[in-house]
C-alpha positions, 0 to 999 in steps of 0.5 A: 500500500505504501509503495502505491501511495509513494507512486501517487506522490511521485506522479503528483510532483511531476504532473501539474494537472489532474489525472486519472488511473486505469486499473486492470487485471494482469492475465497469466498467459503468454504475451502477444503483439499484433500488427494491423495494416489497413484493418488486416492482421499482418503480424503476431509476435511473441515476446521471445527473449525480450529482444526478438520474438517469434512470428506465430501468425498462422497459430494466432489466426486460429484463435476465434477472439482475435479478429483477422479483419477489423470493422469501423474507423481504425487507424491505417497502421497500429500495434495492439498488445495482449495476452493469450490464455486458456480459460480454467474450465476449458483447461479442465475439459481438455485434461479430462479428454486427455485422461480418457484417451490415456495421455498425460495431463497438462500441468497448468493453463499458462504453460499450456497456452505458451506451449500451444502457441509455439506448436508447428502444426496450426491444425493442432493449435486450432483444437485447443481452447485458446482465448485472448484479451487485448490491453494496450494500443500503440501507434502514431495515429490513435483515436485518443491520448487516453489509454482507457478511451483507446481500449473502448474504441478498439472494442468497436473494431472487433477486439476482445477488451476485458470488462474488469478495467476501471478508471479512478480519480485518486489512489484510494480508488486504486486501493479499493480495486486491489482489495476487491480483486484480492478476494474476487480473483478466485471466482474469475474464469481465468487466471491472473497474477497481479494488477496493473495500474497506469496513468490514463493519459 
């Protein structure tokens, strides 16, 4: 809590006007960076070693929640980042099927998502229940200087944007968000491993 209050104080010293925070859940999956040109998906990169990632576009194209073509008034060129994951119930169903045919079960949803996206056979990838939340827009020509507004706009283009995202005018709102999800996270249909707090502008 004190770290967050210190963080808030540092920002107030550097920013002379009022500002808002955006609070989001940190999804436990594999990060992906998608590039769209004229509304079409042209590249899908994993984080890799932090310097160079793998282009896994053929596998990403099998994920139903990732649009191949956008609708609406999107920028001609931009990148959107997100997290590929496997919902908990789908993971359990997948392991039940594996037990029934005598295969070894997968250890956890995160490692399974990570291993799946790197498979060489896209047909096998398409049989696994991968999902994807998008949470960060990058580009020269974005609709707004507000991170929150950009995400809401991206939803209208066809992206799956998390509904658990909130804006707060002060650090007390942020602390309440954390307190709520510290207990409520166990009821989520997917796994999280933290909370992300950003200045909206």
